[in-house]
C-alpha positions in Angstrom: -99.9 -10.0 232.1 -103.1 -9.2 234.0 -102.9 -7.7 237.5 -106.0 -7.9 239.8 -106.4 -6.0 243.0 -109.3 -6.7 245.3 -110.6 -4.3 248.0 -113.6 -3.7 250.2 -113.2 -6.5 252.7 -113.6 -6.1 256.4 -115.4 -7.0 259.6 -119.2 -7.0 259.5 -122.0 -8.3 261.7 -124.2 -11.1 260.5 -127.0 -9.6 258.4 -124.8 -6.8 257.2 -123.5 -5.9 253.7 -120.2 -5.3 252.0 -119.2 -4.5 248.4 -116.0 -5.9 247.1 -114.2 -4.4 244.1 -111.6 -6.0 241.8 -109.6 -3.6 239.7 -107.8 -5.0 236.6 -104.9 -3.7 234.7 -102.5 -5.0 232.1 -105.0 -6.6 229.7 -108.2 -6.0 227.8 -110.7 -6.2 230.7 -113.7 -5.7 228.5 -113.1 -9.1 226.8 -112.7 -11.2 229.9 -115.2 -13.2 231.8 -114.6 -12.6 235.4 -115.3 -14.6 238.6 -115.1 -14.4 242.4 -113.9 -17.3 244.5 -113.4 -17.6 248.2 -111.2 -19.6 250.6 -112.0 -20.2 254.2 -109.3 -21.7 256.4 -108.3 -24.9 254.5 -107.1 -25.9 251.1 -110.2 -25.4 249.0 -111.0 -22.3 247.0 -114.7 -22.3 246.2 -116.6 -20.6 243.3 -118.8 -17.7 244.4 -120.0 -15.9 241.3 -119.1 -15.2 237.6 -120.0 -12.7 235.0 -119.5 -12.8 231.2 -117.4 -10.2 229.4 -120.4 -7.9 228.6 -122.3 -8.5 231.8 -125.0 -10.3 229.9 -124.9 -13.5 232.0 -124.2 -14.1 235.7 -123.7 -17.3 237.7 -123.8 -17.9 241.4 -123.0 -20.7 243.8 -126.2 -22.0 245.5 -124.9 -20.9 248.9 -124.9 -17.2 247.8 -127.8 -17.0 245.4 -130.3 -14.3 246.3 -127.8 -12.6 248.6 -124.8 -11.8 246.4 -124.7 -9.9 243.2 -121.9 -9.6 240.7 -121.5 -6.7 238.3 -118.9 -5.0 236.3 -117.9 -1.6 234.9 -115.8 -2.0 231.7 -115.1 1.7 231.6 -113.4 1.4 235.0 -111.9 -2.1 234.4 -113.6 -3.2 237.6 -115.8 -6.1 238.7 -117.9 -5.9 241.9 -119.4 -8.3 244.4 -122.3 -6.9 246.4 -122.8 -9.1 249.4 -126.0 -8.7 251.4 -127.4 -10.6 254.4 -124.0 -11.9 255.3 -123.6 -15.0 257.4 -120.7 -16.2 259.5 -120.1 -19.0 257.0 -119.3 -16.3 254.4 -116.1 -15.6 256.3 -113.2 -16.1 253.9 -110.6 -14.5 251.7 -112.3 -13.4 248.5 -110.4 -13.6 245.2 -111.2 -12.4 241.8 -109.9 -14.2 238.8 -109.6 -14.1 235.0 -110.1 -17.6 233.7 -108.6 -19.1 236.8 -105.3 -18.2 235.4 -104.8 -14.7 236.9 -105.6 -14.1 240.5 -105.5 -11.2 242.9 -104.1 -11.4 246.4 -107.5 -11.5 247.9 -109.5 -9.4 250.5 -110.5 -10.8 253.8 -114.2 -10.8 254.8 -115.1 -11.6 258.4 -118.7 -12.0 259.5 -119.3 -12.0 263.2 -122.4 -13.7 264.7 
């Protein structure tokens, strides 16, 4: 059983930055591809970014490309999401996931205009 705990959310003004962290336990983190999703008010949870097990490949939603950066530290069992030039439309609960099977409880990011 994999446990994921997100942190680093908060309130920030438009144009600001935040770094989210997702700490994993209970599995072999270094073998997992990891991803971030987000959910604004409503039913849809949208893909944000993903990173392969060794960090060799990263993928981004068009809406965040050039502003967000995903990275990982396998020694710390942690994946990060650096978010720069934040916009009000980035406001959402951000979740990390392993294979869309295991999910954390999320961390809230609020961007004020």
